[in-house]
C-alpha positions in Angstrom: 46.2 -54.0 157.3 44.0 -50.8 157.3 44.8 -47.5 155.6 45.4 -45.0 158.4 44.5 -41.4 158.1 47.6 -39.3 157.4 45.9 -36.1 158.5 45.4 -37.7 162.0 49.0 -38.9 162.4 50.5 -38.6 165.9 54.0 -38.6 167.2 55.3 -42.1 167.7 56.6 -43.2 171.0 58.7 -46.0 169.7 61.5 -46.1 167.1 60.0 -46.0 163.6 61.3 -46.1 160.1 59.0 -44.3 157.6 59.3 -45.4 154.0 57.9 -42.9 151.4 57.3 -43.7 147.7 54.9 -44.2 144.9 53.9 -47.8 145.8 51.8 -48.6 142.8 53.3 -51.7 141.4 55.2 -52.9 144.4 58.2 -53.4 142.2 61.8 -54.3 142.9 62.7 -50.8 143.8 60.0 -50.9 146.5 61.3 -54.2 147.7 64.8 -52.7 148.2 63.3 -49.7 150.1 61.4 -52.1 152.5 64.4 -54.4 152.9 66.5 -51.4 154.0 63.8 -50.4 156.5 63.4 -53.9 157.9 67.2 -54.1 158.4 67.0 -51.4 161.0 64.9 -53.6 163.3 62.3 -50.8 164.0 58.6 -50.6 163.4 58.0 -49.9 159.7 55.4 -47.5 158.3 54.7 -46.9 154.6 53.5 -43.5 153.2 52.2 -44.2 149.7 52.2 -41.2 147.4 50.7 -43.0 144.4 47.9 -41.2 142.5 44.4 -42.5 143.1 43.8 -43.5 139.4 41.0 -45.7 138.2 43.3 -48.4 137.0 46.5 -49.5 138.9 49.1 -52.1 138.8 48.2 -53.0 142.4 44.9 -51.6 143.7 44.7 -51.1 147.4 43.3 -54.5 148.4 46.1 -56.2 146.5 48.8 -53.8 147.6 48.0 -54.2 151.3 48.4 -58.0 151.0 51.8 -57.6 149.4 52.9 -55.0 152.1 51.8 -57.4 154.8 54.3 -60.0 153.5 57.0 -57.4 154.1 55.9 -57.0 157.7 54.8 -53.4 157.3 53.1 -52.2 160.5 51.2 -49.1 159.3 50.0 -47.9 155.9 49.2 -44.3 154.9 48.3 -42.6 151.7 48.9 -39.0 150.8 49.6 -37.2 147.5 49.9 -33.6 148.7 53.5 -32.5 149.3 52.8 -30.0 152.0 50.6 -32.4 153.9 53.3 -35.0 153.7 55.9 -32.6 155.1 53.6 -31.5 157.9 52.7 -35.1 158.9 56.3 -36.2 159.0 57.1 -33.3 161.3 54.3 -34.5 163.7 55.2 -38.2 163.4 58.9 -37.6 164.0 60.1 -41.0 162.8 63.6 -42.2 163.8 64.5 -42.7 160.1 62.9 -41.7 156.8 63.8 -43.7 153.7 62.6 -42.4 150.3 62.7 -43.3 146.6 64.2 -40.8 144.3 61.3 -38.4 144.3 60.7 -34.6 144.0 60.1 -34.2 147.7 62.7 -32.5 150.0 62.7 -33.8 153.5 65.7 -32.9 155.7 67.6 -35.9 157.0 65.8 -38.4 154.7 67.8 -41.2 153.1 67.4 -41.2 149.3 67.7 -44.5 147.4 67.2 -44.1 143.7 65.5 -47.2 142.2 67.4 -49.5 139.9 64.0 -50.7 138.6 61.8 -49.2 136.1 59.2 -46.8 137.5 55.6 -47.7 138.2 54.6 -45.7 135.1 57.1 -47.5 132.9 55.9 -50.9 134.1 52.3 -49.8 133.5 53.2 -49.1 129.9 54.8 -52.5 129.6 51.6 -54.2 130.8 49.4 -52.1 128.5 51.7 -53.1 125.6 51.4 -56.8 126.5 55.0 -57.0 127.5 54.3 -59.0 130.6 57.7 -60.7 130.6 59.4 -57.3 130.8 56.9 -56.3 133.6 57.8 -59.5 135.5 61.5 -58.6 135.4 60.9 -55.2 137.0 58.1 -56.2 139.4 60.1 -59.2 140.7 56.8 -61.2 140.3 54.3 -61.7 137.5 51.7 -59.0 136.9 48.6 -60.3 138.5 44.9 -59.6 139.1 43.3 -60.5 142.3 39.5 -60.7 142.0 36.3 -62.8 142.5 35.1 -65.4 140.0 31.7 -64.3 138.6 29.2 -65.9 136.2 29.6 -65.1 132.5 27.7 -66.1 129.4 29.2 -69.6 129.5 30.2 -69.3 125.8 33.6 -70.8 126.5 32.0 -73.9 127.9 29.9 -74.2 124.7 33.0 -74.0 122.6 34.8 -76.7 124.7 36.9 -74.3 126.7 35.2 -73.4 130.0 36.6 -70.1 131.4 36.3 -68.2 134.6 35.3 -64.5 134.5 36.8 -62.1 137.0 34.7 -59.5 138.7 36.4 -56.4 140.0 39.3 -56.6 137.6 38.4 -53.2 136.1 40.4 -51.5 138.9 43.6 -53.0 137.3 45.6 -51.8 134.3 44.4 -53.7 131.2 47.0 -55.9 129.5 47.0 -55.5 125.7 44.3 -57.6 124.1 45.5 -61.1 123.3 46.2 -64.6 124.7 48.6 -65.2 127.5 50.0 -68.2 129.4 49.3 -67.6 133.1 48.9 -69.2 136.4 46.0 -69.0 138.9 45.8 -69.4 142.7 42.4 -70.3 144.1 42.3 -68.8 147.5 40.9 -71.5 149.9 42.0 -72.7 153.3 44.7 -74.6 151.4 45.4 -72.5 148.2 45.5 -74.4 144.9 47.7 -73.5 142.0 47.1 -74.2 138.3 48.4 -73.1 134.9 45.9 -71.3 132.7 45.4 -69.7 129.3 44.2 -66.1 129.6 42.1 -64.3 127.1 42.1 -60.6 127.5 40.3 -58.2 125.2 37.1 -57.3 123.4 36.1 -60.7 121.9 35.4 -59.4 118.3 34.6 -62.8 116.9 31.5 -63.1 119.2 30.6 -59.4 118.8 32.0 -58.4 122.2 32.0 -54.7 123.0 33.7 -54.4 126.4 37.1 -55.4 127.7 37.1 -58.7 129.7 39.6 -61.0 131.3 38.8 -64.7 131.1 40.9 -67.7 132.0 40.7 -71.3 130.9 42.3 -73.4 133.7 44.2 -76.3 132.3 43.3 -79.8 133.7 40.5 -78.4 135.8 36.7 -78.7 135.8 35.1 -77.4 139.0 32.6 -74.7 139.9 34.5 -71.9 141.7 31.9 -69.1 141.3 32.3 -66.6 144.2 35.8 -67.7 145.1 38.7 -65.2 145.1 41.6 -66.0 142.8 44.8 -64.4 141.8 45.5 -64.6 138.0 49.1 -64.0 137.0 50.2 -63.2 133.4 53.4 -65.1 132.6 53.9 -64.9 128.8 52.3 -63.2 125.9 51.4 -65.7 123.1 49.5 -63.7 120.5 47.4 -60.7 119.9 43.6 -60.6 119.7 42.2 -61.7 116.3 38.8 -61.3 114.7 38.3 -64.8 113.3 36.0 -65.6 110.4 33.5 -67.6 112.5 33.5 -69.8 115.6 35.0 -72.8 113.9 38.2 -70.9 113.1 38.2 -69.5 116.7 37.9 -73.1 118.1 40.8 -74.3 116.0 43.0 -71.5 117.1 42.1 -72.1 120.8 43.1 -75.7 120.4 46.4 -74.6 118.9 46.9 -72.1 121.7 46.4 -74.8 124.3 48.7 -77.2 122.5 51.4 -74.5 122.3 51.0 -73.6 126.0 51.2 -77.2 127.1 54.4 -77.7 125.1 55.9 -74.6 126.6 54.9 -75.6 130.1 55.9 -79.3 129.7 52.4 -80.5 130.3 50.7 -83.5 128.6 48.6 -82.7 125.6 44.8 -82.8 126.2 43.3 -86.2 125.3 41.7 -86.3 121.9 43.9 -83.6 120.4 
């Protein structure tokens, strides 16, 4: 699905339902709007009014994938109120469905969201409250990115991790350790549970925020492959340990706790 140019929009010759809203997050409120649009049996177009921030709950490449699953035909983005009104006048859709926004369009159907707003969900993620975010998104908060080479420090410590390139376009979850899941996008996608470490890695003198994942019961080279990493449960905050030995012991405990929660067998030798 490509982003179409709203300034070049033309009148539609077939029945069209236009859905307008801030679609960062693709949360349950958006699900309800799209479900109402699909119920009409017409072609569906989305006009996304979300701001073009540096960090989003769902950057464009991820958002378009989710919208495709809703059978959305066309996707537009525009933040300017007057441009939106002008474009709707040209497009002349059969129906306009909107979230509860500060945008007055005659004849539009307004459906206030029963979910938290995208901004509220963003704050949940930034606070590490990924369980709360899941409840309002209707899916786990997730990052879709490409696996890149790192310093291989995790492998040296006995916990080989994957590093995600391009994750800087997403909202950063609070520094800490999370239980998660990962989908490796191949011809036949593969799914695994994982421990996620997000933060600045103070014990090893890290200076920049990174997201790394230790995939449970997995030992393959997947550099260059695209993955979707989902945050399921917050386990603990980031700690500056007194040396690598203390860090390794905590990592072993994190894995044991995660396996118990997930109902997985403990790693041999533990």
